N, C-alpha and C positions, 0 to 999 in steps of 0.2 A: 314307136311307142304304141302299144296296144292297150285299149281300155276294155275292162270287163264290167258289165252291168247286170246285176241280179234283179229278178222280179219274181212275183208269185207268192211272196210271203203274205200271211193273213192270220186272222183269228179264227180258230176252228175248234170244234168240240172233240173231246177224246174219242178215238175210234174213226175219226174222219181222215180225209186225204187231201194232200196238196201236191202240186207240181211246181217246183222251182225251175227257173230258167236262168242261164248265164250266157248273155250275148256278148261276143267279142267284136271289136271294131275292125278287126282284120281276120285273116285266116287262122283257125285254131290248129291247123296242121303244123304250125311252128312249135306247138306245145307237145313235148314228149309225154307229159302227163298233166292231167287236170284233176282238180279235187274240190270237194265241198267240205268246209269246216264250219263249226258252230261255236258260239261263245255265249254262255249264260252269265247273268250278272254275278260277279264275285268269283267266277271260275275261269280257268285257262281255256284258250281256244283249243279245240280238239278236232282231229280228223274224223269226218263222218264216212266219206267214201271217196275213192279215187278211180280214175280210168286212164289207162295208157293209150298211146296213139294206136296200138294194135288191138285195142278193145278189152284188154285184161282189166279186171276190176278187183277192188279190195274194199271191204266194209268193216266198220267198227262192230264189235260183237253186239253192242246195244241196238244196232239197227238191222242186223242181218235178218233176212226173211221179210222185212217190212219196207225197206227202202231199195230203190233201184236207180243206179246211175247210168247215164248214157250220154253219148256225144254225137251230134250230127255235123259232120265236117262240112257238108254242103251249105248248111245254114249258119255255120260258125257259132254253134250254140251247144251248150252242155245242159243236161237236165238232171233233176233229182226228183223222182216220183216217190212220195212219202205216203205210205198207207198205215192204217192202224195206229194213228198218232197217239202219243201219250203226253200227259202234262210235262214229263221230264224231257220231252223233245223241245220244249220252249227255249228259244235262243235266237240270237242274230246269226243268220247263215251267210257265209262268205264263200265265193268261188275263187279259185286261183288256177293259174297256169304256169307251168315250168318250162322255160325256154333256156336251155343250157344252164348257166349259173344264175339266171334272172328268174325272179318270181313276180308274177303280176297278181294283184288282188282287186276284187270288186269292192264296192262300198257297203255291201251287206243288205240283207232283207230280213225283216222280223217275222218270226213264226211264233205264234202264241197258241198253246193248246189248253183249253179250259176243261176242267174235270166235271 
């Protein structure tokens, strides 16, 4: 059983930056893909960005050019660098890892962007 723990969420002004981290309790090489999702109050959870084991990335249109996803296999950590933050980025952010048919989720970290 692998646990994922997010950190880095905070209150920030519009235009600011944050870096989220997702630390796994074991090797993240087991995950063929990892991703960041977010869920705002009253809305469905949505994919923000994902990164495959080979480093291929995918972004939601709403964050392209502003967010950057990466994974450091040696540190068992995935990151989400968020720049030019907007109030509409306010949400709880969750990381996940896909291991075959299994999906692992973290507990989430809150990002609040004030206007």
